[in-house]
BANUVEX-21159 format. One line per 10 residues: their letters; for each residue x, y, z of C-alpha. Coordinates in nm, 2 decimals, always signed. Example, Ala and Ser with C-alpha at 12.3 -4.5 7.8 and 13.67 -1.06 7.14 Angstrom:
// residues 2
as	+1.23,-0.45,+0.78 | +1.37,-0.11,+0.71 $
//
This chain:
// residues 118
xxxxxxxxxx	+0.37,+0.36,+1.95 | +0.30,+0.20,+1.62 | +0.35,+0.45,+1.34 | +0.18,+0.42,+1.01 | +0.44,+0.43,+0.74 | +0.27,+0.58,+0.43 | +0.56,+0.48,+0.22 | +0.48,+0.11,+0.29 | +0.10,+0.15,+0.24 | +0.10,-0.08,-0.07 $
xxxxxxxxxx	+0.16,-0.37,+0.16 | -0.18,-0.30,+0.32 | -0.38,-0.32,-0.01 | -0.65,-0.58,-0.03 | -0.94,-0.67,-0.25 | -1.26,-0.47,-0.22 | -1.07,-0.16,-0.11 | -1.15,+0.19,-0.23 | -0.88,+0.20,-0.50 | -0.74,+0.53,-0.37 $
xxxxxxxxxx	-0.39,+0.38,-0.36 | -0.25,+0.21,-0.67 | -0.06,-0.12,-0.66 | +0.26,+0.07,-0.59 | +0.11,+0.26,-0.30 | +0.07,+0.59,-0.48 | -0.22,+0.81,-0.38 | -0.46,+0.86,-0.68 | -0.64,+1.19,-0.62 | -0.91,+1.12,-0.89 $
xxxxxxxxxx	-1.01,+0.80,-0.71 | -1.03,+0.98,-0.38 | -1.26,+1.25,-0.53 | -1.47,+0.98,-0.70 | -1.57,+0.85,-0.35 | -1.75,+1.18,-0.29 | -1.88,+1.23,-0.64 | -2.04,+0.88,-0.63 | -2.15,+0.84,-0.27 | -2.17,+1.18,-0.08 $
xxxxxxxxxx	-2.54,+1.26,-0.14 | -2.63,+1.44,+0.18 | -2.32,+1.67,+0.19 | -2.07,+1.70,-0.09 | -1.77,+1.69,+0.14 | -1.88,+1.42,+0.39 | -2.02,+1.07,+0.41 | -2.31,+0.95,+0.63 | -2.32,+0.60,+0.78 | -2.56,+0.49,+0.50 $
xxxxxxxxxx	-2.35,+0.65,+0.23 | -2.04,+0.48,+0.37 | -2.23,+0.14,+0.37 | -2.33,+0.20,+0.01 | -1.97,+0.27,-0.09 | -1.85,-0.05,+0.09 | -2.11,-0.26,-0.09 | -2.03,-0.10,-0.43 | -1.65,-0.18,-0.38 | -1.71,-0.55,-0.30 $
xxxxxxxxxx	-1.53,-0.79,-0.53 | -1.72,-1.12,-0.58 | -1.63,-1.39,-0.32 | -1.36,-1.16,-0.17 | -1.47,-1.23,+0.19 | -1.14,-1.12,+0.35 | -1.15,-0.80,+0.15 | -1.51,-0.73,+0.26 | -1.42,-0.78,+0.62 | -1.10,-0.57,+0.59 $
xxxxxxxxxx	-1.29,-0.28,+0.43 | -1.58,-0.30,+0.67 | -1.35,-0.30,+0.97 | -1.13,-0.02,+0.84 | -1.41,+0.22,+0.73 | -1.65,+0.15,+1.02 | -1.37,+0.20,+1.28 | -1.28,+0.53,+1.11 | -1.65,+0.63,+1.11 | -1.69,+0.55,+1.48 $
xxxxxxxxxx	-1.37,+0.73,+1.59 | -1.39,+1.03,+1.36 | -1.75,+1.12,+1.28 | -1.86,+1.47,+1.38 | -2.15,+1.57,+1.59 | -2.38,+1.55,+1.29 | -2.28,+1.19,+1.22 | -2.07,+1.29,+0.92 | -1.73,+1.16,+0.82 | -1.57,+1.46,+0.67 $
xxxxxxxxxx	-1.36,+1.46,+0.35 | -1.06,+1.63,+0.52 | -1.07,+1.35,+0.79 | -1.06,+1.08,+0.53 | -0.78,+1.26,+0.34 | -0.58,+1.27,+0.67 | -0.61,+0.88,+0.68 | -0.46,+0.86,+0.33 | -0.18,+1.11,+0.39 | -0.09,+0.96,+0.73 $
xxxxxxxxxx	-0.17,+1.27,+0.94 | -0.50,+1.15,+1.11 | -0.35,+1.03,+1.44 | -0.14,+1.34,+1.49 | -0.45,+1.55,+1.41 | -0.66,+1.35,+1.66 | -0.39,+1.39,+1.93 | -0.38,+1.77,+1.88 | -0.76,+1.79,+1.90 | -0.79,+1.57,+2.21 $
xxxxxxxx	-0.51,+1.74,+2.39 | -0.66,+2.08,+2.31 | -1.00,+1.96,+2.45 | -0.83,+1.82,+2.76 | -0.66,+2.16,+2.83 | -0.99,+2.34,+2.79 | -1.14,+2.12,+3.07 | -0.86,+2.21,+3.31 $
//
């Protein structure tokens, strides 16, 4: 399996990102909260697809095409994999991406759902 090493996250920084990690790879809580203050209009603790698109557009740096593609790929993949039944990407899910616990959380949820089917 390919683990995500949060301690090395600064190597994954790119232009047009959310800014939630600083250049040394430290999580910046105020930048994380700012995502929801600025873009979560429908629900204060979640993003819709349109709100996510607005955030990606607002974070674009001029002529940073690689950064645009990287951000779009990361965030849209997260949305597709982790949106809830209402089409919302929840704050706690996004936080789990940043603290490195998302895949463990997804595994627990999916293995629990599989056991219920048996």
